[in-house]
C-alpha positions as CSV (number, residue, x, y, z in Angstrom):
1,M,-9.5,2.8,-12.2
2,D,-8.8,3.6,-8.7
3,Y,-6.0,5.8,-7.3
4,T,-4.0,2.9,-5.9
5,F,-3.8,1.5,-9.6
6,L,-3.0,4.6,-10.7
7,G,-0.3,5.4,-8.1
8,F,1.0,2.0,-9.2
9,L,1.3,2.7,-12.8
10,F,3.0,6.2,-12.0
11,Y,5.5,4.3,-10.0
12,L,6.2,1.7,-13.0
13,F,6.4,4.5,-15.1
14,L,9.0,6.4,-12.9
15,V,11.1,3.3,-12.4
16,L,11.2,3.1,-16.0
17,V,12.3,6.7,-16.7
18,V,14.9,6.2,-14.1
19,G,16.3,3.1,-15.8
20,V,16.4,5.0,-19.2
21,F,18.3,8.0,-17.5
22,T,20.8,5.8,-15.6
23,Y,21.5,3.5,-18.4
24,R,22.6,6.3,-20.5
25,R,24.9,7.6,-17.9
26,N,26.7,4.0,-17.1
27,K,30.0,3.7,-19.0
28,D,31.2,0.6,-17.2
29,H,30.3,-2.3,-14.5
30,S,31.4,-0.1,-11.9
31,D,29.0,2.7,-12.8
32,Y,26.2,-0.1,-13.0
33,F,26.8,-1.8,-9.7
34,L,28.4,0.9,-7.5
35,A,27.0,4.2,-9.4
36,G,30.6,5.0,-10.0
37,R,31.2,5.2,-6.0
38,K,29.6,8.5,-6.3
39,L,26.7,8.3,-4.0
40,N,26.2,9.7,-0.5
41,P,26.7,6.9,2.1
42,W,23.1,7.3,3.4
43,I,21.9,6.9,-0.3
44,V,23.9,3.6,-0.5
45,A,22.6,2.6,2.8
46,F,19.1,2.9,2.0
47,S,19.4,1.3,-1.3
48,E,20.9,-1.6,0.2
49,R,18.2,-2.1,2.8
50,A,15.5,-1.5,0.1
51,S,17.1,-4.5,-1.8
52,G,17.7,-6.6,1.4
53,E,14.3,-6.3,3.0
54,S,11.8,-6.5,-0.1
55,A,8.8,-9.0,0.7
56,W,10.1,-10.1,4.0
57,L,9.4,-6.7,5.3
58,I,6.2,-6.0,3.7
59,L,4.7,-9.5,4.1
60,G,6.8,-11.5,6.6
61,L,7.3,-9.1,9.5
62,P,3.7,-7.7,9.6
63,G,2.3,-11.5,9.3
64,A,4.8,-12.6,12.2
65,A,3.2,-9.6,14.4
66,M,-0.3,-10.8,13.5
67,A,0.7,-14.2,14.7
68,S,2.8,-13.6,17.8
69,G,1.8,-10.2,18.8
70,L,3.8,-7.0,19.9
71,I,6.8,-9.4,20.8
72,E,7.8,-9.0,17.1
73,V,9.0,-5.5,18.0
74,W,12.2,-7.2,19.1
75,T,12.7,-8.6,15.7
76,A,12.4,-5.3,14.0
77,L,14.5,-3.6,16.9
78,G,17.1,-6.4,16.2
79,C,17.1,-5.9,12.4
80,V,17.6,-2.1,12.7
81,L,20.5,-2.3,15.4
82,G,22.3,-5.2,13.1
83,I,22.1,-2.7,10.1
84,I,23.1,0.3,12.0
85,F,26.0,-2.0,13.4
86,Y,27.0,-3.1,9.9
87,W,26.9,0.3,8.4
88,S,28.7,1.9,11.3
89,F,31.5,-0.5,11.9
90,I,32.0,-2.5,8.8
91,G,30.5,-0.7,5.9
92,K,33.1,2.1,5.8
93,D,36.3,-0.3,6.1
94,L,34.8,-2.6,3.5
95,R,34.3,0.1,1.1
96,E,37.7,1.4,1.6
97,K,39.4,-1.6,0.9
98,T,37.2,-2.9,-2.1
99,E,38.0,0.6,-3.7
100,R,41.7,0.0,-3.2
101,S,41.5,-3.5,-4.6
102,G,39.5,-2.4,-7.5
103,S,36.6,-4.8,-6.5
104,I,33.1,-4.3,-7.7
105,T,31.4,-7.1,-5.4
106,I,32.2,-9.0,-2.3
107,S,33.0,-12.1,-4.1
108,D,35.4,-10.0,-6.3
109,F,37.0,-8.6,-3.0
110,V,37.5,-12.0,-1.5
111,A,38.8,-13.6,-4.5
112,K,41.6,-10.7,-5.0
113,S,42.4,-11.0,-1.4
114,F,43.7,-14.7,-1.7
115,P,45.1,-14.7,-5.5
116,E,46.4,-18.3,-4.7
117,N,42.9,-19.4,-4.5
118,E,41.2,-16.9,-6.8
119,T,39.5,-19.2,-9.3
120,L,38.4,-21.5,-6.6
121,L,36.8,-18.8,-4.4
122,R,35.0,-17.2,-7.7
123,L,33.6,-20.5,-8.5
124,A,32.4,-21.3,-4.7
125,S,31.2,-17.8,-4.4
126,S,29.2,-18.2,-7.7
127,V,27.5,-21.7,-6.5
128,I,26.6,-20.2,-3.1
129,I,25.1,-17.3,-4.7
130,L,23.1,-19.0,-7.3
131,F,21.8,-21.4,-4.7
132,F,20.6,-18.8,-2.1
133,F,19.4,-16.5,-4.7
134,T,17.2,-18.9,-6.4
135,F,15.2,-19.2,-3.0
136,Y,15.4,-15.4,-2.5
137,L,14.2,-14.6,-5.8
138,A,11.3,-17.2,-5.5
139,A,10.3,-15.5,-2.4
140,Q,10.1,-12.3,-3.9
141,F,8.1,-13.4,-7.0
142,N,5.8,-15.0,-4.5
143,G,5.5,-11.8,-2.5
144,A,5.0,-9.8,-5.4
145,G,2.3,-12.2,-6.5
146,K,0.4,-11.9,-3.1
147,V,0.5,-8.3,-2.8
148,L,-0.7,-7.6,-6.4
149,E,-3.7,-10.1,-5.7
150,V,-4.6,-8.7,-2.7
151,T,-4.2,-5.0,-3.5
152,F,-5.7,-5.2,-7.2
153,G,-7.1,-8.5,-7.4
154,I,-4.8,-9.6,-10.1
155,P,-4.3,-13.5,-9.9
156,A,-1.2,-14.2,-8.0
157,S,0.5,-15.9,-11.1
158,S,-0.1,-13.1,-13.2
159,G,1.2,-10.8,-10.2
160,M,4.4,-12.9,-10.3
161,I,5.1,-12.3,-13.8
162,I,4.4,-8.6,-13.4
163,G,6.8,-8.6,-10.3
164,A,9.2,-10.2,-12.1
165,R,9.5,-7.7,-14.9
């Protein structure tokens, strides 16, 4: 067994331990989705980015850089500046407003902001999220399959199943 595979197994074990530990601390949906609003803003920012970049950052950006060359530095720089802008100018205000309204998600916040159309807004946001996340998750599974195939020689289809868990 090589060290990369051992490191991967250790990572999976660590994620499992953290999951069990936090499961015991969660009392409601707010604890699960927002960590009870107790996290440092930098932790929240890094967590959001880790979720948002996923396979795109690991596979897509390096692939674009290999295909296009150094010009892709501008893509990375644009992403970083956009993220800094968002967290500096929008994130704090959004957090304060969602906390005041008791909202857990952006969809919840928008629906509560327009109570006369609350049901329609919740339905529309659910359909939009379901549609786009279907493609997003498919890309993540595909990325996991490719990474595990290249790194460990696991067939891509098996890698997708492992990545889905």
